[in-house]
C-alpha positions as CSV (number, residue, x, y, z in Angstrom):
1,M,-208.8,-59.6,-31.8
2,V,-211.9,-61.6,-32.8
3,L,-209.8,-63.8,-35.1
4,L,-207.4,-64.5,-32.2
5,S,-210.3,-65.4,-30.0
6,A,-211.7,-67.9,-32.6
7,L,-208.3,-69.5,-33.0
8,Q,-207.9,-69.9,-29.2
9,K,-211.4,-71.5,-29.0
10,W,-210.5,-73.9,-31.8
11,A,-207.2,-74.8,-30.1
12,V,-208.0,-75.0,-26.4
13,G,-211.8,-75.1,-26.4
14,Y,-212.6,-71.7,-24.9
15,P,-212.4,-68.2,-26.4
16,M,-209.9,-65.4,-25.6
17,Y,-211.3,-62.4,-23.9
18,P,-210.4,-58.9,-25.3
19,G,-209.2,-57.6,-21.9
20,S,-206.3,-60.1,-21.9
21,F,-204.6,-58.2,-24.7
22,V,-204.6,-54.8,-22.9
23,V,-201.6,-55.4,-20.6
24,P,-199.2,-56.8,-23.3
25,V,-200.1,-54.0,-25.7
26,L,-199.6,-51.3,-23.1
27,A,-196.4,-52.9,-21.9
28,G,-195.1,-53.0,-25.4
29,A,-196.1,-49.4,-26.0
30,F,-194.3,-48.1,-22.9
31,G,-191.3,-50.3,-23.6
32,G,-191.0,-48.9,-27.1
33,C,-191.2,-45.4,-25.8
34,F,-188.5,-45.9,-23.2
35,Y,-186.3,-47.6,-25.8
36,Q,-186.8,-44.7,-28.2
37,L,-186.0,-42.2,-25.5
38,R,-182.8,-44.1,-24.5
39,W,-181.8,-44.3,-28.1
40,L,-182.3,-40.6,-28.6
41,Q,-180.3,-39.8,-25.4
42,Q,-177.4,-42.1,-26.5
43,K,-177.4,-40.5,-29.9
44,K,-177.3,-37.0,-28.4
45,H,-174.5,-38.0,-26.1
46,H,-172.6,-39.6,-29.0
47,R,-173.0,-36.3,-31.0
48,Y,-171.8,-34.3,-28.0
49,M,-168.7,-36.6,-27.6
50,E,-168.0,-36.3,-31.3
51,M,-168.2,-32.5,-31.0
52,Q,-165.9,-32.5,-27.9
53,N,-163.4,-34.8,-29.6
54,H,-163.5,-32.6,-32.7
55,R,-162.9,-29.5,-30.5
56,L,-160.0,-31.1,-28.7
57,E,-158.5,-32.2,-32.0
58,T,-158.8,-28.7,-33.4
59,I,-157.1,-27.3,-30.3
60,L,-154.3,-29.8,-30.5
61,E,-153.8,-29.1,-34.2
62,T,-153.8,-25.3,-33.8
63,V,-152.3,-24.6,-30.4
64,Q,-149.0,-22.7,-30.5
65,S,-147.3,-25.2,-28.1
66,G,-146.1,-28.6,-29.1
67,I,-147.9,-31.5,-27.4
68,I,-146.3,-35.0,-27.3
69,M,-147.8,-38.1,-25.7
70,I,-145.4,-40.7,-24.5
71,N,-145.9,-44.2,-23.1
72,A,-144.3,-44.1,-19.6
73,K,-143.6,-47.8,-19.6
74,T,-141.9,-48.1,-23.0
75,S,-140.7,-44.5,-23.5
76,T,-142.1,-44.5,-27.0
77,I,-143.8,-41.5,-28.6
78,E,-147.5,-42.3,-29.1
79,S,-148.7,-39.0,-30.7
80,I,-147.5,-35.6,-31.6
81,N,-149.4,-32.5,-32.7
82,P,-148.5,-30.4,-35.8
83,T,-146.8,-27.6,-33.8
84,A,-144.5,-30.2,-32.2
85,Q,-143.8,-31.7,-35.6
86,L,-142.8,-28.2,-36.9
87,L,-140.5,-27.6,-33.9
88,F,-138.9,-31.0,-34.1
89,G,-138.5,-31.0,-37.9
90,Y,-140.0,-34.5,-38.1
91,S,-143.4,-35.7,-39.5
92,E,-145.7,-37.8,-37.4
93,E,-144.8,-40.9,-39.4
94,E,-141.1,-40.3,-38.7
95,I,-141.3,-39.9,-35.0
96,V,-144.4,-41.8,-33.6
97,G,-143.3,-45.2,-32.2
98,K,-139.7,-44.0,-31.6
99,K,-138.0,-43.6,-28.2
100,C,-138.5,-40.2,-26.7
101,F,-134.8,-39.8,-25.5
102,H,-133.7,-39.9,-29.2
103,Y,-135.6,-36.7,-29.9
104,L,-136.6,-34.8,-26.8
105,C,-133.5,-35.0,-24.6
106,D,-130.4,-36.9,-24.1
107,M,-131.6,-38.6,-20.8
108,L,-132.0,-42.4,-20.8
109,P,-135.0,-43.8,-19.1
110,D,-132.9,-44.7,-16.0
111,S,-132.1,-41.1,-15.4
112,C,-135.4,-39.5,-16.5
113,P,-136.6,-37.5,-13.5
114,I,-140.3,-37.8,-14.5
115,Q,-140.0,-41.7,-14.5
116,K,-137.4,-42.7,-12.0
117,Q,-137.5,-39.9,-9.4
118,D,-141.3,-40.0,-9.0
119,I,-141.7,-36.3,-10.0
120,S,-145.2,-35.5,-11.2
121,V,-144.1,-32.3,-13.1
122,D,-140.7,-31.5,-14.6
123,I,-140.0,-28.1,-16.2
124,V,-136.7,-27.4,-17.9
125,E,-135.2,-25.0,-20.5
126,Q,-133.1,-26.9,-23.1
127,T,-132.0,-27.0,-26.7
128,L,-133.6,-29.6,-29.0
129,I,-131.0,-32.2,-29.8
130,K,-132.3,-33.1,-33.3
131,K,-132.6,-31.2,-36.6
132,T,-133.7,-27.7,-35.6
133,G,-131.7,-27.3,-32.5
134,I,-133.9,-24.5,-31.2
135,N,-134.3,-23.3,-27.7
136,I,-137.4,-24.5,-25.9
137,I,-139.1,-24.7,-22.6
138,R,-140.2,-28.3,-21.9
139,K,-142.8,-29.2,-19.4
140,A,-143.5,-32.9,-18.7
141,R,-146.5,-34.1,-16.6
142,K,-147.3,-37.7,-15.6
143,V,-151.0,-38.7,-16.1
144,E,-153.1,-41.8,-15.8
145,I,-155.4,-42.8,-18.6
146,K,-157.6,-45.9,-18.2
147,G,-155.1,-47.6,-16.0
148,H,-152.1,-46.8,-18.1
149,T,-149.4,-44.2,-17.3
150,H,-148.5,-41.7,-19.9
151,I,-146.3,-38.6,-20.0
152,V,-147.7,-35.5,-21.6
153,I,-145.0,-33.1,-22.8
154,S,-145.6,-29.6,-23.9
155,I,-142.9,-27.5,-25.6
156,M,-142.7,-23.9,-26.5
157,D,-140.2,-22.2,-28.8
158,I,-138.3,-19.5,-26.8
159,T,-135.6,-18.8,-29.4
160,P,-136.9,-15.2,-29.9
161,L,-136.9,-14.6,-26.1
162,V,-133.4,-16.0,-25.8
163,E,-132.2,-13.8,-28.7
164,T,-133.9,-10.8,-27.1
165,E,-132.3,-11.6,-23.7
166,K,-128.9,-11.9,-25.3
167,K,-129.3,-8.5,-26.9
168,L,-130.4,-7.0,-23.6
169,R,-127.4,-8.5,-21.9
170,E,-125.1,-7.1,-24.6
171,A,-126.8,-3.7,-24.3
172,N,-126.6,-3.8,-20.5
173,E,-122.9,-4.6,-20.8
174,R,-122.3,-1.7,-23.1
175,V,-124.2,0.6,-20.7
176,R,-122.1,-0.8,-17.8
177,I,-118.8,-0.1,-19.7
178,A,-120.0,3.3,-20.7
179,D,-120.9,4.1,-17.1
180,R,-117.5,2.8,-15.9
181,L,-115.7,5.0,-18.5
182,K,-117.9,8.0,-17.5
183,T,-117.0,7.4,-13.9
184,E,-113.3,7.1,-14.6
185,F,-113.5,10.3,-16.7
186,L,-115.2,12.3,-14.0
187,T,-112.6,11.0,-11.5
188,N,-109.7,12.0,-13.7
189,V,-111.2,15.4,-14.6
190,G,-111.8,16.0,-10.9
191,H,-108.2,15.3,-10.0
192,E,-106.9,17.4,-12.9
193,I,-109.1,20.3,-11.8
194,R,-108.6,20.0,-8.1
195,T,-104.8,20.2,-8.3
196,P,-104.6,23.7,-9.9
197,L,-107.6,24.8,-7.8
198,N,-105.7,24.0,-4.6
199,A,-102.8,26.1,-5.8
200,I,-105.1,29.0,-6.7
201,I,-106.8,28.9,-3.3
202,G,-103.5,28.5,-1.5
203,I,-101.9,31.5,-3.3
204,S,-105.0,33.6,-2.7
205,D,-104.8,32.8,1.1
206,L,-101.1,33.9,1.1
207,L,-101.8,37.1,-0.8
208,I,-104.8,38.0,1.5
209,G,-102.3,37.8,4.4
210,Q,-100.1,40.5,2.8
211,D,-100.5,44.2,3.0
212,V,-102.6,44.9,0.0
213,S,-105.1,47.6,-1.0
214,E,-108.8,47.2,-0.1
215,E,-109.8,46.8,-3.8
216,F,-107.1,44.1,-4.3
217,Y,-108.2,42.4,-1.1
218,E,-111.8,42.1,-2.3
219,D,-110.6,40.7,-5.6
220,L,-108.5,38.1,-3.7
221,Q,-111.5,37.2,-1.6
222,L,-113.6,36.7,-4.7
223,I,-110.9,34.5,-6.2
224,R,-110.5,32.4,-3.0
225,N,-114.3,32.0,-2.4
226,S,-114.9,31.1,-6.1
227,G,-112.1,28.6,-6.0
228,K,-113.5,27.0,-2.8
229,S,-117.0,26.8,-4.3
230,L,-115.6,25.1,-7.4
231,L,-113.5,22.8,-5.3
232,K,-116.5,21.7,-3.3
233,T,-118.4,21.0,-6.6
234,M,-115.5,18.9,-7.9
235,E,-115.3,17.0,-4.6
236,N,-119.0,16.2,-4.9
237,I,-118.6,15.0,-8.4
238,M,-115.6,12.9,-7.5
239,D,-117.5,11.4,-4.5
240,Y,-120.5,10.6,-6.6
241,A,-118.3,9.0,-9.3
242,M,-116.5,6.9,-6.7
243,L,-119.8,5.8,-5.2
244,K,-121.2,4.9,-8.6
245,S,-118.1,2.8,-9.4
246,G,-118.8,0.6,-6.4
247,N,-115.2,0.9,-5.2
248,F,-116.0,2.8,-2.1
249,V,-114.9,1.1,1.2
250,L,-115.4,2.5,4.7
251,Q,-112.1,3.2,6.5
252,K,-113.2,2.6,10.1
253,N,-111.1,3.6,13.1
254,F,-111.6,5.0,16.6
255,F,-111.7,8.8,16.7
256,D,-113.0,11.7,18.8
257,L,-116.5,12.3,17.6
258,Y,-116.9,15.5,19.7
259,E,-113.8,17.1,18.2
260,T,-114.6,16.1,14.7
261,I,-118.1,17.6,14.8
262,L,-116.9,20.7,16.5
263,F,-114.1,21.2,13.9
264,T,-116.5,20.7,11.0
265,S,-119.1,23.1,12.3
266,E,-116.5,25.8,13.0
267,I,-115.6,25.8,9.3
268,Y,-119.1,27.1,8.5
269,R,-119.3,29.7,11.4
270,T,-118.0,32.5,9.1
271,R,-120.8,31.9,6.6
272,V,-123.3,31.8,9.4
273,V,-122.1,35.2,10.7
274,N,-122.0,36.7,7.2
275,K,-125.7,35.8,6.7
276,N,-126.6,37.1,10.2
277,L,-127.8,33.6,11.2
278,T,-127.5,31.9,14.6
279,I,-125.9,28.4,14.9
280,E,-126.4,26.2,17.9
281,I,-124.1,23.2,18.5
282,N,-125.5,20.6,21.0
283,I,-122.9,17.9,21.1
284,A,-122.0,17.7,24.8
285,E,-123.4,14.2,25.0
286,C,-120.7,13.0,22.5
287,M,-117.8,14.4,24.6
288,D,-115.2,11.9,25.8
289,K,-116.8,9.0,24.0
290,P,-114.7,6.9,21.6
291,F,-116.4,6.5,18.2
292,F,-115.6,3.7,15.8
293,G,-116.3,4.6,12.1
294,D,-115.1,6.5,9.1
295,K,-114.0,9.9,10.3
296,I,-113.9,11.5,6.8
297,V,-117.4,10.1,6.0
298,I,-118.9,11.6,9.2
299,E,-117.2,15.0,8.4
300,K,-118.7,14.9,4.8
301,I,-122.2,14.1,6.1
302,I,-122.2,16.9,8.7
303,A,-120.6,19.3,6.2
304,S,-123.2,18.6,3.5
305,L,-126.2,19.0,5.9
306,L,-124.8,22.2,7.4
307,D,-124.0,23.6,3.9
308,N,-127.6,22.9,2.8
309,A,-129.0,24.4,6.0
310,I,-127.0,27.6,5.6
311,K,-127.7,27.9,1.9
312,F,-131.5,27.6,2.2
313,T,-131.9,29.7,5.4
314,P,-132.2,33.4,4.7
315,S,-132.7,34.2,8.4
316,G,-133.1,32.4,11.7
317,T,-131.3,29.6,13.4
318,I,-129.4,26.4,12.5
319,T,-129.1,23.7,15.1
320,L,-126.8,20.7,15.1
321,T,-127.5,18.0,17.7
322,C,-125.5,14.8,18.4
323,Q,-126.4,12.0,20.8
324,L,-124.2,9.0,21.2
325,T,-125.6,6.1,23.3
326,E,-124.5,2.5,23.8
327,T,-126.7,1.4,20.9
328,N,-127.1,4.3,18.5
329,L,-125.6,7.5,17.2
330,H,-128.2,10.2,16.5
331,L,-127.4,13.2,14.4
332,Q,-129.9,16.0,13.8
333,V,-129.6,19.2,11.7
334,S,-132.4,21.7,11.8
335,D,-133.0,25.1,10.2
336,T,-135.6,27.7,9.9
337,G,-135.2,28.1,6.1
338,V,-137.4,28.0,3.1
339,G,-138.5,24.3,3.7
340,I,-139.3,21.6,1.2
341,P,-142.8,21.0,-0.2
342,E,-144.3,17.7,1.1
343,E,-144.9,16.3,-2.4
344,Q,-141.1,16.7,-3.2
345,Q,-139.7,15.3,0.0
346,D,-139.5,11.7,-1.5
347,Y,-137.2,12.9,-4.2
348,I,-134.6,15.1,-2.5
349,F,-132.2,12.1,-2.0
350,D,-132.2,11.4,-5.8
351,A,-129.0,12.5,-7.5
352,F,-129.1,15.9,-9.3
353,Y,-132.6,16.6,-8.0
354,Q,-133.5,20.2,-7.0
355,V,-136.7,21.3,-5.5
356,D,-137.3,23.5,-8.5
357,G,-135.4,25.5,-11.2
358,T,-135.9,28.8,-9.4
359,I,-134.2,27.6,-6.2
360,T,-131.5,25.9,-8.3
361,R,-130.6,29.2,-10.0
362,Q,-131.0,31.3,-6.8
363,Y,-129.0,29.0,-4.5
364,E,-126.7,27.2,-7.0
365,G,-125.5,23.7,-6.3
366,T,-125.3,20.4,-8.2
367,G,-128.1,18.4,-6.4
368,M,-125.7,15.6,-5.4
369,G,-125.1,16.5,-1.8
370,L,-128.1,14.7,-0.2
371,A,-127.7,11.7,-2.6
372,I,-124.1,11.3,-1.4
373,V,-125.2,11.7,2.3
374,E,-127.9,9.0,1.9
375,F,-125.3,6.7,0.3
376,F,-122.9,7.2,3.1
377,V,-125.6,6.6,5.7
378,T,-126.8,3.4,3.9
379,K,-123.3,2.2,3.6
380,M,-123.0,2.4,7.4
381,E,-126.3,0.5,7.7
382,G,-128.1,3.6,9.1
383,T,-131.2,5.5,8.2
384,I,-131.9,9.1,7.2
385,R,-135.2,10.9,7.1
386,V,-136.5,14.4,6.7
387,T,-139.4,16.5,8.0
388,S,-140.1,19.9,6.5
389,R,-142.7,22.6,6.2
390,V,-142.5,25.4,3.6
391,D,-141.3,28.7,5.0
392,M,-140.8,27.1,8.4
393,G,-137.7,25.0,8.1
394,T,-136.3,21.5,7.6
395,T,-134.9,18.9,9.9
396,F,-132.7,15.9,8.9
397,Y,-132.5,12.9,11.2
398,I,-129.7,10.4,11.0
399,N,-129.5,7.2,13.0
400,L,-126.5,4.8,12.9
401,P,-126.5,1.4,14.7
402,V,-124.1,0.7,17.5
403,K,-122.1,-2.0,15.5
404,Q,-121.1,0.8,13.2
405,T,-120.4,3.4,15.8
406,C,-118.7,2.3,19.0
407,T,-117.5,-0.7,21.0
């Protein structure tokens, strides 16, 4: 500083004071510090960007999906990751710079939905048209990068999924054929058994009407009752087989609902009397009202519910109620029998389901009756529900809409 002061005195005639150097020195020091800090920050940011780029490159090189970048304006492939190269069967040198429609799909640029139809995202399942010919899912998305439009395409090999789906379809077809053959077998067996059964029951009825001994009469009763029980089982099997086949069609006509219910309930009066039960038939509201529907189906529904009620009621009363209004048909069958546990009430309409093995053995049956009833009710666009308490009884409620019941 002394030297600089002497030089200034020699040059301009007066010396330089030491304080005049303080500001430049401090300014230079602070400027240098700020420059160093900025340089360190830029270096740190540069390292961070390098790390991010390396991370993205690693992801692109190792991801299980193929990634292709296409120039939207020229339709040329700009980049392709290793997975896409493997799926296409081309190296990066072979495919970069080529037109995308020569490799990705057979659509020309004029018909490309992502370019000409202003669609931001396009997802399609296709087969690669070059080399490998594998099945892929292709997803294209339009993106803007620094003012330039690009199309990013991701592809995934779904060949294993397609092969698995094909095997599942073939297995499902085999199951469907086996189910159809089983249904046809059950139907044929039912017809083959029902014909001789009808003959056995008919001859038993004729012999019972003859003058026979008491012992022979009891034997004939056993033959007839056993034949009727077996016939009912076969009819349930045939009904279930027909319903499973999908060939069931309602045969709707006008008929007398009152007479139909009365006739069906009378068939079971003998069983009710033999078990010392009481049956109440409340169907006066259905009298003289025409009913449009399938008469045979209505008979089977009532018969199945009455049969269950009688079977599972050791003592007490069975009640059948019918109400036919301008909008709905309401059927209700109640009993004072053994009831159904609450946790099992959701399953009683499943085919072959029984409340438990003990009841199955004690009361017999195939477990198809309620499943068939539910199918018939559903076919008529109606509903069925149940309420029950163990050892207090069960009630079934059926509701059929007016369009299925009357005019």
